[in-house]
Backbone as JSON Lines, residues from 0, in Angstrom:
{"i":0,"aa":"M","n":[66.1,62.61,312.1],"ca":[65.92,63.57,313.43],"c":[66.38,64.94,313.23]}
{"i":1,"aa":"N","n":[65.68,66.06,313.15],"ca":[66.09,67.7,312.92],"c":[66.59,68.03,314.07]}
{"i":2,"aa":"V","n":[67.53,68.24,313.91],"ca":[68.81,69.05,314.86],"c":[69.2,70.2,314.46]}
{"i":3,"aa":"L","n":[69.29,71.17,315.42],"ca":[69.6,72.5,315.09],"c":[70.72,72.7,315.83]}
{"i":4,"aa":"V","n":[71.46,73.98,315.43],"ca":[72.8,73.59,315.76],"c":[73.49,75.54,315.61]}
{"i":5,"aa":"L","n":[73.67,75.78,316.53],"ca":[73.88,77.46,316.79],"c":[75.42,77.47,317.08]}
{"i":6,"aa":"D","n":[76.27,78.0,315.83],"ca":[77.41,77.68,316.24],"c":[78.09,78.73,315.19]}
{"i":7,"aa":"E","n":[78.05,79.92,315.79],"ca":[78.68,81.61,315.57],"c":[79.79,81.33,314.54]}
{"i":8,"aa":"T","n":[80.45,80.28,314.81],"ca":[81.85,80.05,314.36],"c":[82.12,78.91,313.3]}
{"i":9,"aa":"M","n":[81.36,78.23,313.39],"ca":[81.0,76.83,312.41],"c":[81.93,75.81,313.29]}
{"i":10,"aa":"E","n":[82.33,76.01,314.25],"ca":[83.61,74.93,314.65],"c":[83.04,73.53,314.71]}
{"i":11,"aa":"L","n":[81.91,73.57,314.92],"ca":[80.87,72.6,315.0],"c":[80.5,71.81,313.61]}
{"i":12,"aa":"A","n":[80.37,72.24,312.61],"ca":[79.98,71.79,311.28],"c":[80.73,70.08,310.72]}
{"i":13,"aa":"V","n":[81.84,70.38,310.8],"ca":[82.34,69.29,310.29],"c":[82.12,67.76,311.29]}
{"i":14,"aa":"P","n":[82.57,68.2,312.51],"ca":[81.79,66.81,313.63],"c":[80.54,66.41,313.4]}
{"i":15,"aa":"I","n":[79.6,67.74,313.33],"ca":[78.23,67.74,313.55],"c":[77.96,66.53,311.99]}
{"i":16,"aa":"R","n":[78.3,67.26,311.12],"ca":[77.95,66.48,309.61],"c":[78.34,65.08,309.91]}
{"i":17,"aa":"G","n":[79.69,64.91,310.28],"ca":[79.9,63.47,310.57],"c":[78.99,62.54,311.15]}
{"i":18,"aa":"L","n":[78.52,62.88,312.32],"ca":[77.68,62.48,313.12],"c":[76.25,62.19,312.32]}
{"i":19,"aa":"A","n":[76.19,63.15,311.6],"ca":[74.55,63.11,310.84],"c":[74.68,62.33,309.96]}
{"i":20,"aa":"G","n":[75.77,61.85,308.83],"ca":[75.89,61.19,308.19],"c":[75.74,59.47,308.68]}
{"i":21,"aa":"I","n":[76.15,59.38,309.88],"ca":[76.13,57.86,310.73],"c":[74.63,57.86,311.3]}
{"i":22,"aa":"S","n":[74.39,58.87,311.88],"ca":[73.43,58.89,312.58],"c":[71.79,59.19,312.11]}
{"i":23,"aa":"G","n":[71.82,59.82,310.59],"ca":[70.75,59.75,310.04],"c":[69.82,61.04,310.48]}
{"i":24,"aa":"W","n":[70.68,62.3,311.05],"ca":[70.3,63.26,311.6],"c":[70.12,64.3,310.34]}
{"i":25,"aa":"E","n":[69.3,65.38,310.71],"ca":[69.4,66.32,309.64],"c":[69.82,67.76,309.94]}
{"i":26,"aa":"P","n":[70.76,68.06,310.19],"ca":[71.4,69.54,310.72],"c":[70.93,70.33,310.18]}
{"i":27,"aa":"H","n":[70.75,71.49,311.03],"ca":[70.29,72.87,310.0],"c":[71.02,73.87,311.39]}
{"i":28,"aa":"F","n":[71.78,74.73,310.3],"ca":[73.14,75.44,311.3],"c":[72.8,76.74,310.99]}
{"i":29,"aa":"V","n":[72.95,77.23,312.23],"ca":[72.34,78.9,312.31],"c":[73.6,79.72,313.34]}
{"i":30,"aa":"G","n":[73.78,80.71,313.0],"ca":[74.69,81.38,313.06],"c":[74.74,82.63,314.88]}
{"i":31,"aa":"S","n":[73.5,82.4,315.08],"ca":[73.21,83.31,316.02],"c":[71.47,83.0,316.73]}
{"i":32,"aa":"L","n":[71.45,83.59,318.16],"ca":[70.38,83.21,318.68],"c":[68.87,83.9,318.08]}
{"i":33,"aa":"H","n":[69.04,85.13,316.86],"ca":[68.16,85.72,316.32],"c":[67.31,84.43,315.06]}
{"i":34,"aa":"E","n":[68.56,84.16,314.62],"ca":[68.38,83.08,313.59],"c":[68.18,81.88,313.66]}
{"i":35,"aa":"L","n":[68.61,81.44,315.07],"ca":[67.49,80.05,316.19],"c":[65.92,80.33,316.37]}
{"i":36,"aa":"E","n":[65.97,81.56,316.41],"ca":[64.63,81.76,316.46],"c":[63.67,82.03,315.21]}
{"i":37,"aa":"V","n":[64.61,82.58,314.07],"ca":[63.49,82.47,313.09],"c":[63.78,80.58,312.59]}
{"i":38,"aa":"A","n":[64.63,80.09,312.46],"ca":[64.26,78.66,312.32],"c":[63.56,77.5,313.39]}
{"i":39,"aa":"V","n":[63.12,77.9,314.36],"ca":[62.13,77.25,315.09],"c":[61.03,78.06,314.58]}
{"i":40,"aa":"A","n":[60.76,79.23,314.67],"ca":[59.32,79.59,313.79],"c":[59.08,79.1,312.41]}
{"i":41,"aa":"A","n":[60.09,78.71,311.71],"ca":[59.96,78.39,310.22],"c":[59.46,76.84,310.13]}
{"i":42,"aa":"Q","n":[60.7,76.23,310.94],"ca":[60.78,74.73,310.95],"c":[60.06,73.98,312.03]}
{"i":43,"aa":"G","n":[59.59,74.72,312.88],"ca":[59.39,73.86,314.2],"c":[59.91,73.69,315.05]}
{"i":44,"aa":"R","n":[59.94,72.94,316.16],"ca":[60.65,72.57,317.17],"c":[61.96,71.51,317.06]}
{"i":45,"aa":"P","n":[63.16,71.48,316.91],"ca":[63.79,70.29,316.63],"c":[63.71,69.47,317.94]}
{"i":46,"aa":"A","n":[64.11,67.86,317.26],"ca":[64.13,66.95,318.19],"c":[65.41,67.23,319.18]}
{"i":47,"aa":"L","n":[66.47,68.15,318.65],"ca":[68.21,68.34,319.43],"c":[68.38,69.77,319.07]}
{"i":48,"aa":"T","n":[68.49,70.38,320.1],"ca":[69.36,71.52,319.98],"c":[70.64,71.41,320.54]}
{"i":49,"aa":"V","n":[71.62,71.88,319.59],"ca":[73.02,71.94,319.97],"c":[73.59,73.33,319.8]}
{"i":50,"aa":"V","n":[74.19,73.93,321.09],"ca":[74.57,75.37,321.18],"c":[76.5,75.65,321.39]}
{"i":51,"aa":"N","n":[77.07,75.84,320.48],"ca":[77.97,76.0,320.97],"c":[78.0,77.57,321.45]}
{"i":52,"aa":"L","n":[78.35,77.69,322.83],"ca":[78.34,79.03,323.68],"c":[79.58,79.49,323.06]}
{"i":53,"aa":"Q","n":[79.24,81.06,323.02],"ca":[80.44,81.74,322.92],"c":[80.62,83.11,323.39]}
{"i":54,"aa":"P","n":[81.4,84.01,324.06],"ca":[80.89,85.23,324.43],"c":[80.82,85.76,323.28]}
{"i":55,"aa":"P","n":[79.77,87.12,323.51],"ca":[79.42,87.21,324.92],"c":[77.76,86.73,325.16]}
{"i":56,"aa":"L","n":[77.28,85.66,324.43],"ca":[76.31,84.99,324.83],"c":[76.68,84.22,326.29]}
{"i":57,"aa":"T","n":[75.82,84.27,327.33],"ca":[76.14,83.98,328.49],"c":[74.88,82.49,328.4]}
{"i":58,"aa":"A","n":[75.04,81.62,329.45],"ca":[74.09,80.66,329.87],"c":[73.15,80.86,330.01]}
{"i":59,"aa":"W","n":[72.96,81.91,331.01],"ca":[71.93,82.59,331.62],"c":[70.75,82.94,330.1]}
{"i":60,"aa":"E","n":[71.55,83.59,329.52],"ca":[70.68,84.46,328.54],"c":[70.19,83.63,327.67]}
{"i":61,"aa":"L","n":[71.2,82.07,327.1],"ca":[70.29,81.43,326.23],"c":[69.71,80.82,327.01]}
{"i":62,"aa":"G","n":[69.41,80.22,328.47],"ca":[68.22,79.63,328.8],"c":[67.25,80.35,328.82]}
{"i":63,"aa":"Q","n":[66.88,81.99,328.84],"ca":[66.04,82.52,328.74],"c":[65.76,82.71,327.76]}
{"i":64,"aa":"R","n":[65.93,82.64,326.44],"ca":[65.66,82.68,324.83],"c":[65.47,81.58,324.74]}
{"i":65,"aa":"L","n":[65.65,80.4,325.03],"ca":[64.89,78.97,324.7],"c":[64.08,78.52,325.3]}
{"i":66,"aa":"R","n":[64.22,79.19,326.83],"ca":[62.54,79.15,327.29],"c":[61.36,79.84,326.55]}
{"i":67,"aa":"G","n":[61.59,81.04,326.3],"ca":[60.82,81.6,325.54],"c":[60.32,81.32,324.11]}
{"i":68,"aa":"L","n":[61.31,80.24,323.5],"ca":[60.47,79.5,322.59],"c":[59.85,78.47,322.56]}
{"i":69,"aa":"G","n":[59.56,78.09,323.72],"ca":[59.15,77.07,324.44],"c":[59.64,75.55,323.93]}
{"i":70,"aa":"L","n":[60.93,75.26,323.55],"ca":[61.27,74.03,323.28],"c":[61.41,73.52,324.47]}
{"i":71,"aa":"E","n":[61.38,71.95,324.28],"ca":[60.81,71.28,325.27],"c":[61.81,69.79,325.0]}
{"i":72,"aa":"S","n":[62.35,70.13,323.83],"ca":[63.29,68.9,323.24],"c":[64.76,69.01,323.96]}
{"i":73,"aa":"P","n":[65.77,68.47,323.95],"ca":[66.57,68.18,324.78],"c":[67.93,69.31,324.25]}
{"i":74,"aa":"V","n":[68.64,69.87,324.77],"ca":[69.81,71.02,324.58],"c":[71.04,70.78,325.04]}
{"i":75,"aa":"V","n":[72.07,70.78,324.25],"ca":[72.94,70.26,324.53],"c":[74.16,71.31,324.16]}
{"i":76,"aa":"V","n":[74.59,71.84,325.2],"ca":[75.58,73.4,325.48],"c":[77.1,72.9,325.47]}
{"i":77,"aa":"L","n":[77.72,73.47,324.68],"ca":[79.21,73.25,324.34],"c":[79.97,74.72,325.01]}
{"i":78,"aa":"G","n":[80.86,74.39,325.41],"ca":[81.57,75.75,325.51],"c":[83.21,75.49,325.92]}
{"i":79,"aa":"S","n":[84.23,75.97,325.96],"ca":[85.37,76.37,326.09],"c":[85.63,76.23,327.38]}
{"i":80,"aa":"G","n":[84.96,77.19,328.31],"ca":[85.3,76.92,329.83],"c":[86.58,77.68,330.25]}
{"i":81,"aa":"G","n":[87.86,77.81,329.2],"ca":[89.11,78.37,329.93],"c":[88.88,79.45,329.53]}
{"i":82,"aa":"S","n":[90.55,80.03,329.46],"ca":[90.49,81.49,328.92],"c":[90.79,81.37,327.24]}
{"i":83,"aa":"E","n":[91.09,82.3,326.87],"ca":[91.26,82.55,325.35],"c":[92.24,81.78,324.47]}
{"i":84,"aa":"S","n":[93.39,81.22,325.72],"ca":[94.67,81.05,325.2],"c":[94.49,79.32,325.34]}
{"i":85,"aa":"G","n":[93.12,78.79,325.63],"ca":[92.82,77.42,325.88],"c":[93.39,76.93,327.41]}
{"i":86,"aa":"A","n":[94.59,77.27,327.89],"ca":[94.88,77.43,329.04],"c":[94.0,77.34,330.5]}
{"i":87,"aa":"P","n":[93.91,76.36,331.16],"ca":[92.78,76.73,332.46],"c":[93.41,77.74,332.88]}
{"i":88,"aa":"A","n":[92.49,78.62,333.6],"ca":[92.11,79.7,334.11],"c":[92.72,80.02,335.45]}
């Protein structure tokens, strides 16, 4: 399964690679929306897209850009949801 991972910080690299080994995924990591768009244009639509949402990227902007790409596959969006210290706001 072709999995596209947008992660500017590469925090997901280790866990995704671990899951890939177990599940037979073929992850491709990109660091920006632009790189994601280039990857989709070059490789076609992935079976799954995983996004580690980081400021200043918003969920709304992400949704607009992904719709523009015509992605019909599932998208998993992860984010911290808290303050920068990790404590609840």
